[in-house]
Every structure is written in structure tokens, then in C-alpha cells.
C-alpha positions as CSV (number, residue, x, y, z in Angstrom):
1,X,0.0,0.0,0.0
2,X,1.3,3.4,-1.0
3,X,0.1,6.5,0.9
4,X,0.0,10.1,-0.2
5,X,-1.1,13.1,1.9
6,X,-1.7,16.8,1.4
7,X,0.6,19.2,3.4
8,X,-1.9,19.6,6.3
9,X,-2.9,16.0,6.4
10,X,-6.6,16.7,5.6
11,X,-6.6,14.5,2.5
12,X,-5.0,11.1,2.6
13,X,-4.9,8.8,-0.4
14,X,-4.0,5.1,-0.5
15,X,-3.2,3.1,-3.6
16,X,-2.7,-0.6,-3.6
17,X,0.6,-0.8,-5.5
18,X,3.6,1.1,-6.7
19,X,3.8,2.2,-10.3
20,X,6.9,2.0,-12.5
21,X,6.5,5.5,-13.8
22,X,5.0,8.9,-13.1
23,X,4.0,11.3,-15.8
24,X,5.0,15.0,-16.1
25,X,2.6,16.7,-18.5
26,X,3.3,20.1,-20.1
27,X,-0.4,21.1,-20.7
28,X,-1.3,24.5,-19.4
29,X,-2.8,23.2,-16.1
30,X,-0.3,20.4,-15.2
31,X,2.8,22.6,-16.0
32,X,1.5,25.2,-13.5
33,X,0.7,22.5,-10.9
34,X,4.1,20.8,-11.3
35,X,2.4,17.5,-10.6
36,X,3.8,14.1,-11.3
37,X,0.8,11.8,-12.1
38,X,0.5,8.1,-11.3
39,X,-2.5,6.4,-12.9
40,X,-5.0,4.0,-11.3
41,X,-8.5,2.7,-11.6
42,X,-10.8,4.8,-9.4
43,X,-12.0,1.6,-7.7
44,X,-8.5,0.9,-6.4
45,X,-7.9,4.3,-4.8
46,X,-9.1,5.0,-1.2
47,X,-9.6,8.6,0.2
48,X,-9.8,9.8,3.7
49,X,-10.5,13.4,4.7
50,X,-10.6,15.0,8.1
51,X,-13.0,17.9,7.4
52,X,-14.1,17.0,3.8
53,X,-12.9,20.3,2.4
54,X,-11.9,19.2,-1.1
55,X,-12.4,21.6,-4.0
56,X,-12.2,20.9,-7.7
57,X,-11.5,22.7,-10.9
58,X,-12.2,21.7,-14.5
59,X,-11.6,23.5,-17.7
60,X,-11.3,23.0,-21.5
61,X,-13.0,19.9,-22.7
62,X,-14.2,19.2,-19.1
63,X,-13.1,15.5,-19.1
64,X,-11.2,15.6,-15.8
65,X,-11.6,17.5,-12.5
66,X,-8.5,18.5,-10.6
67,X,-9.0,18.2,-6.8
68,X,-7.1,20.1,-4.1
69,X,-7.3,20.6,-0.4
70,X,-9.3,23.7,0.6
71,X,-7.1,24.0,3.7
72,X,-3.5,23.8,2.5
73,X,-4.1,24.1,-1.3
74,X,-2.2,20.9,-2.3
75,X,-3.3,19.4,-5.6
76,X,-4.0,15.8,-4.7
77,X,-5.6,14.0,-7.6
78,X,-7.8,14.2,-10.7
79,X,-10.8,12.2,-11.6
80,X,-12.8,11.7,-14.7
81,X,-16.0,13.7,-15.3
82,X,-19.1,12.3,-17.0
83,X,-17.3,13.0,-20.3
84,X,-14.0,11.3,-19.3
85,X,-12.5,7.8,-19.1
86,X,-14.3,6.3,-16.1
87,X,-11.5,3.7,-15.6
88,X,-8.6,6.1,-15.2
89,X,-7.8,8.7,-12.5
90,X,-4.5,10.1,-11.4
91,X,-2.8,10.7,-8.0
92,X,-0.2,13.4,-7.6
93,X,2.8,11.4,-6.5
94,X,4.6,14.5,-5.4
95,X,2.6,13.8,-2.2
96,X,4.2,10.4,-1.5
97,X,7.3,9.7,0.4
98,X,10.3,11.3,-1.4
99,X,12.2,8.0,-1.3
100,X,9.4,6.3,-3.2
101,X,9.2,9.1,-5.8
102,X,12.9,9.2,-6.4
103,X,12.9,5.6,-7.4
104,X,10.4,6.1,-10.2
105,X,11.0,6.8,-13.8
106,X,9.5,10.1,-15.1
107,X,7.6,9.9,-18.4
108,X,7.3,13.2,-20.2
109,X,4.0,13.8,-22.0
110,X,3.2,16.6,-24.5
111,X,-0.3,17.4,-23.4
112,X,0.1,21.0,-24.7
113,X,0.4,20.1,-28.4
114,X,0.9,16.6,-29.8
115,X,-0.6,14.3,-27.1
116,X,2.4,12.0,-27.4
117,X,5.2,11.0,-25.2
118,X,8.3,13.3,-25.3
119,X,11.5,11.3,-25.8
120,X,14.2,12.3,-23.4
């Protein structure tokens, strides 16, 4: 079990397994968030909140909602909307233990233009 948490601890996320890679996307939202995404099926991700103060933001084609803690502001995850892929969501792995994150390969994705992986 891998655990992630926002800065204040209000939002805790647990995923059942480690991933081999995380994704750095250069779209207008992700590049500003500086997130590193790990992808999972929504049914495999468990959330716990202390005061249930999660806010969300969606823009553009409205296929995903970015979620953040209303208390400390950390971007925690994104989920599909009614228009999105129901079997895929992402957890911001910048919120996991640094030792876990440093062991993962970063995949670079061009979400700003080509929608293809950027070769490094």
C-alpha cells in the first residue's frame, strides 16, 4: 500500500501498489501545478478526509476534475467527469514519500500540443 497526503494531512490517499513511472505533462494546467501523475483505476484508490474540504477545478473539454485541499491548497488528484474515461484517474505522486518518488522513472508527455510522449 502506498500512501499520499496533502501538506496539512486533511486528505489522505492510499493506492494498492507502486507504479513503475509517473507522468510529467506540459499542458497549461499540469505545468503550473508541477504535478507528477500516477494512474490508477478509481475503484483501487481510497480517500480519507478530516474535514471533507476538497475543492475541484475543471476547464477546457471538461473530461477531468483537478482536486485540491481547501485548507493547504495541495493538488491531490484528478478524476474523470461524465465526459471522461471512467476507468482512469491520477494521484499526484509529489505527495508520497520522497524515497518512493525518487525511485520512479519520469515519463514526459506533451499534453500541450501533440498528445504524445516526449522522448528524453
